[in-house]
C-alpha positions, 0 to 999 in steps of 0.5 A, a space after each residue: 031922152 030929148 036932151 040926149 037926142 038933141 045932144 047927139 044930133 048937135 054933135 053929128 051936125 057939128 062933125 058934118 059941118 066941121 068937114 066943110 069948115 074953112 079958115 077965113 081972114 078976120 076981116 071976113 068976119 062980120 063986125 057984130 060977131 067980132 065985137 061980141 067976141 071981143 066983149 065976151 073974151 077980151 083977153 083972148 089970144 092966138 085967134 083963128 076964125 073959120 066959116 063953119 056952114 053959116 056960122 063963125 067958129 073961133 079958136 083961141 086961148 086965154 092965159 097960158 094955153 087954155 084952149 077955147 072954141 066958140 061958135 057965133 051966128 051971123 047976128 053975133 049971137 053965141 051959139 056954143 062955147 067949149 073950154 078945156 078945163 082941168 079935172 079939178 074943175 069938173 063937178 063933184 057929181 061927174 067925178 063921183 060917176 067916173 069913180 063909180 062907173 069908169 073906175 078902171 079908167 083915168 081922166 086924160 082931158 076934159 071940156 066944159 061945153 055951154 050951149 044956151 043955158 045947158 052946160 055939159 062936160 066932155 071927158 076923155 077917159 083911158 087906160 092901156 086897153 081902151 079910150 072913151 069920150 063921155 059927155 056928162 050932164 052937170 048932175 053926173 048923168 052920162 048923156 053919151 059915150 063913144 069909144 075913141 
């Protein structure tokens, strides 16, 4: 329950902050943040920085269009990383839960979200009538779902 409340609170905070995020030039990003980003993602391309509240958000791609979003604090610590992944990279437990609880829906997109040591998966599920964004734990537990 604490994880769900934390996850929901974090999601709402990011949504509110994202409303006020603004694009910035790479020269406006502290060097510690840029250096840590380059160490972590040396093959990043199509890099775009935003000031997101007091944190720095970077949108980028790796390889042939794999989208990533990462947030850093002013000290250069990575706060969160979101990576688009193919459904074949979802844990078996998540696939099992989708097949049992959402069997009338198909996977339209998925992301792996790492925040500290916690890994969750956001999956967009849809059919002709409905669309859902569902956040799963790595063990397949539904942490949050919202009709899209």
